[in-house]
C-alpha angles and dihedrals in degrees: 000000000000119000121251106256128231121233112250131200125188136195134178137189128185129184134175091229128228100293111036122071097209132049111226094176122103132191137189134201111185102168095177090060094035088237123147123174141178119187129182112205109218108257093200091062130060121271098006089162091060091049094051093045092048091051091056094047096046091047091052093048094048095047091047090052090053096045092125089071089056092049093051092049092051091049097049121001113213141147089266096051091044090054090048093053091047090050091050092051093046091049091050091055092047092049090050091049093049095047092049089049092050093046092048099079092045093053103034104024129233093304096055139068129188126204145162143200119237136206115175138173121200108193113203111176105313094331118098115205111199130200121194134186124161133000101315114108144222119208127193110214111200134158095346096315132101116213124189106225097182130066118224114249093218137125094245093049089052089051090050091051090051092048095247094117135028118231089252092052090048092055090055098040117123093220097049091121093062107109128200099205133040140151115258102019090097130014092258137023138200109246128198113225126192134165125213127190109222129212132189111294095025120125135188120211121198118191145164121239089260086076105036093045087070105028129061125211091264091057091062098060102073099047095043091051093057093090097243097074095257092236095136092049092049093049089048091053091052090051092049090053095052113299093207093152138039110283126212129170130177124183129189116187126196119218131186118287123264117289112287094024104108116204126173098255100216107023097123092045091047091053091053091045095055090048090050090055095044114100093222091065099035093117095050126110119228090258090054091048088054088053091053095044091052092064099038120102118223114224133179121192134177127247119287093027115148106225092187139336135228112284093019112136109259119223103146142058119215124214110196111228099172137350133038133280132192124218116211136179122190088351092302118120111240103174147347115224131203132181132328091023120123131203139176092050093138086076086075092062109045111339093251127182112273111266094205145018120252122203129179114238094195137006104304140186125212143183107221121204115192125216091242093053091045091053092046092051093049093047092052098045118036093185092054089045091055092050095048095044090048091054091047091051090049090051093048091048090054090050091050091051091049091049091049090051091052092047092050091046091049092048091051091050091051091050090051090051090051091051091051091052090050091052091052090053 
């Protein structure tokens, strides 16, 4: 069964700024395809405007040619259809990169090279697939907070990630405009993909660095909440604060579905919220939580449901979103768990047999993360892998200490019993 779609509105504003004579940014709103793009042609190279415009047109042509993948995903979302949409989006970016590279020598000569950044959203149903290359940004605006869901491909951001600069030093660095990835500089490019489930009231903001160099995340909230996207106001604010670069801003806002189409109003936000409160993900950024939420399955089961039994093969970890579960071993109750507890995490390590039985005591909802999806996430993102493995090690260390305490306590009790027997003798 296809999901009931949200209604989406989109707005865009682009301006050359107060210093530059030409605008090398480009943007695209193709509502029929669900495709939204902001590109920043590289001002340091020749014909950046051509590069950014070509990126938009090639992306549109490629996505349109693969529209069947979008239709199938809308009709029945699955791991296979998700992978097909991701492959289509990645291929569109690579085709754009290759065509810009090939056109470069013809337009600029052997001594020139044109290039562009790219931030794109492909909306399929209520799932937004994002593609990111360069130092533009995509923000998710949800429940009064703005979250950056892309990471700048810039020299200073790389230095921050490696601990060579603090975020404050990076903001003041002279070389902060040096980027490490762009379309067209080489025949192919590494693209960051992410998917975000949208709910009513959510908005996505795509912008060039001409906007985010002057505006922080908190500056975005008021204008976007006005109901008309706020793009003109945001571009005006960037101009007032300097406007030294071209400025482009695109906002797409999700509203409730048409009357009669019921949709849980906050399901995507609730999933992120339970992950934020779960100890296993306590080191994760919002962007990383979005990555995890995208591969979790939501399940709701009635009371007295056996989730798994002792000696069952474990392949999933459960994060309790609502309800209560009881953990038993050999018929003896060991613990009662409430949100945001998690259990079954040993399945991530070596797929062991379950050491206990878990039963729901009331209707309960879970986010379920499979071993395969966990391993795929950790292979794709080494930073996320480090954070999750660190939390797992911390949890295992705590379990070992508790076990040691019980063993020592039990040994002491046995020694006391032996002493009592000796006294009786």
